[in-house]
LUMKOLDREN-242726 format. One record per residue (C-alpha): x, y, z. Coordinates in steps of 0.25 Angstrom, whole numbers, padded with zeros to 4 digits, always signed. Layout:
N
XYZ ...
This chain:
234
-0107-0152-0026 -0097-0141-0030 -0099-0134-0044 -0084-0131-0045 -0075-0140-0054 -0064-0149-0048 -0051-0142-0046 -0057-0128-0050 -0044-0120-0051 -0038-0131-0060 -0050-0131-0068 -0049-0116-0069 -0035-0117-0074 -0039-0127-0085 -0051-0118-0090 -0042-0106-0090 -0031-0113-0098 -0040-0121-0108 -0053-0113-0110 -0057-0098-0113 -0067-0097-0102 -0068-0084-0094 -0062-0083-0080 -0076-0081-0075 -0081-0094-0081 -0069-0102-0076 -0070-0095-0062 -0085-0099-0061 -0083-0113-0065 -0071-0116-0056 -0077-0108-0044 -0065-0098-0045 -0064-0083-0045 -0062-0076-0059 -0049-0070-0054 -0044-0083-0050 -0047-0089-0064 -0040-0076-0069 -0028-0079-0060 -0027-0093-0066 -0027-0088-0080 -0016-0078-0076 -0008-0089-0070 -0009-0083-0056 -0018-0093-0050 -0018-0108-0050 -0004-0109-0055 +0001-0123-0056 -0013-0129-0056 -0016-0138-0068 -0029-0136-0075 -0040-0146-0073 -0048-0150-0085 -0063-0149-0081 -0067-0156-0095 -0059-0169-0092 -0065-0169-0078 -0079-0167-0083 -0082-0154-0076 -0083-0146-0089 -0086-0149-0103 -0080-0144-0116 -0094-0139-0120 -0096-0131-0107 -0082-0124-0109 -0085-0121-0123 -0098-0114-0120 -0092-0106-0109 -0080-0102-0118 -0090-0096-0128 -0099-0089-0118 -0092-0082-0107 -0105-0081-0099 -0106-0097-0099 -0105-0103-0085 -0097-0116-0085 -0105-0128-0078 -0098-0139-0072 -0101-0153-0078 -0109-0163-0070 -0099-0172-0063 -0101-0186-0061 -0094-0186-0048 -0099-0176-0037 -0088-0169-0029 -0091-0164-0015 -0091-0149-0013 -0078-0144-0007 -0079-0138+0007 -0070-0128+0011 -0063-0132+0024 -0062-0121+0035 -0049-0118+0041 -0036-0112+0035 -0034-0113+0020 -0024-0123+0015 -0012-0117+0008 -0003-0125-0001 +0011-0126+0003 +0016-0119-0009 +0007-0107-0006 +0009-0105+0009 +0021-0096+0007 +0012-0086-0001 +0002-0085+0010 +0009-0073+0017 +0009-0065+0004 -0006-0068+0002 -0008-0063+0016 -0001-0050+0014 -0009-0048+0001 -0022-0050+0009 -0018-0040+0020 -0014-0030+0010 -0026-0031+0000 -0037-0036+0009 -0035-0030+0023 -0049-0032+0026 -0047-0047+0027 -0047-0053+0041 -0036-0062+0045 -0045-0074+0045 -0048-0071+0031 -0034-0070+0026 -0030-0082+0034 -0042-0090+0027 -0038-0085+0013 -0023-0087+0014 -0022-0098+0024 -0012-0091+0033 -0011-0090+0048 -0015-0078+0058 +0000-0077+0062 +0005-0076+0048 -0006-0066+0044 -0003-0057+0056 +0012-0058+0053 +0010-0053+0038 +0001-0042+0043 +0011-0037+0053 +0023-0040+0044 +0030-0049+0054 +0029-0061+0044 +0043-0067+0042 +0042-0065+0027 +0035-0051+0027 +0046-0045+0019 +0044-0054+0007 +0029-0055+0008 +0022-0050-0005 +0006-0049-0006 +0001-0059-0015 -0014-0062-0019 -0018-0075-0012 -0027-0078-0024 -0015-0078-0033 -0007-0086-0023 -0018-0097-0023 -0020-0095-0008 -0035-0092-0010 -0045-0090-0020 -0050-0076-0025 -0064-0080-0021 -0060-0083-0006 -0052-0070-0006 -0064-0062-0011 -0073-0069-0001 -0064-0065+0010 -0062-0050+0005 -0077-0049+0004 -0080-0054+0017 -0070-0045+0024 -0076-0033+0016 -0090-0036+0022 -0084-0038+0036 -0077-0024+0035 -0084-0013+0042 -0089-0002+0034 -0081+0011+0036 -0090+0023+0037 -0085+0036+0031 -0081+0047+0041 -0089+0059+0037 -0085+0067+0049 -0079+0081+0046 -0065+0081+0043 -0054+0092+0045 -0052+0101+0034 -0038+0103+0028 -0030+0115+0032 -0030+0120+0017 -0045+0122+0018 -0046+0128+0032 -0034+0138+0029 -0038+0142+0015 -0043+0157+0014 -0058+0157+0009 -0059+0161-0005 -0064+0176-0008 -0079+0176-0011 -0080+0191-0016 -0072+0201-0023 -0072+0210-0011 -0065+0199-0003 -0054+0198-0014 -0051+0212-0016 -0055+0218-0003 -0063+0232-0001 -0058+0242-0011 -0052+0255-0005 -0058+0268-0010 -0049+0276-0019 -0044+0289-0013 -0052+0301-0019 -0043+0310-0028 -0044+0325-0025 -0048+0334-0036 -0037+0344-0040 -0042+0358-0044 -0034+0361-0057 -0037+0375-0057 -0032+0378-0043 -0019+0371-0046 -0016+0379-0059 -0021+0392-0052 -0010+0391-0042 +0000+0389-0053 -0004+0402-0060 -0003+0411-0048 +0010+0420-0049 +0021+0417-0039 +0025+0428-0029 +0038+0435-0030 +0048+0428-0022 
């Protein structure tokens, strides 16, 4: 027995348009990601999907919605259905993509290659539903429409859910080997090796002071005595 309501995305559209519930409350009840519910409110996700009233189908009561609107921490509970529906089992194999969305797959592949290079080819093929040949052509830019491709989020395009994308990204992050930091000695830049060392003392800055030459003392009396001597006759 599945706890998700019938047509969860259409139910989320109805709850966004007709109630004041928070994104987290709607996402928890409809088994969606809060960002996916936010995309519905912004008109980026589930465009063209008509809202599905969970009250008329007996999946919710008005009292339950009113209690959740008053208390943001209140969790919506699915009403007990008289008819039990079997749990949906996800089929293995390539993801089915509607015809209207198949032309957007190359743009989604390009977005995944640029924003999540850690994803393996099998993960990208599983998310978008593309083939190995198309994926390799987009990576090598040999695709016939490479010049016109623009990276676009596959969640926004409706090719996969945010939950599936986060699951594959987290799995790729776990499988990625840890890169050890290289702590070996590296080369020092030329500015450091060729720079002159800073002087550490006043002696290195000004050098050894030279001794001043000693001034000879002049005998003043001897000089004037010579001037007073009479000159001889010429």
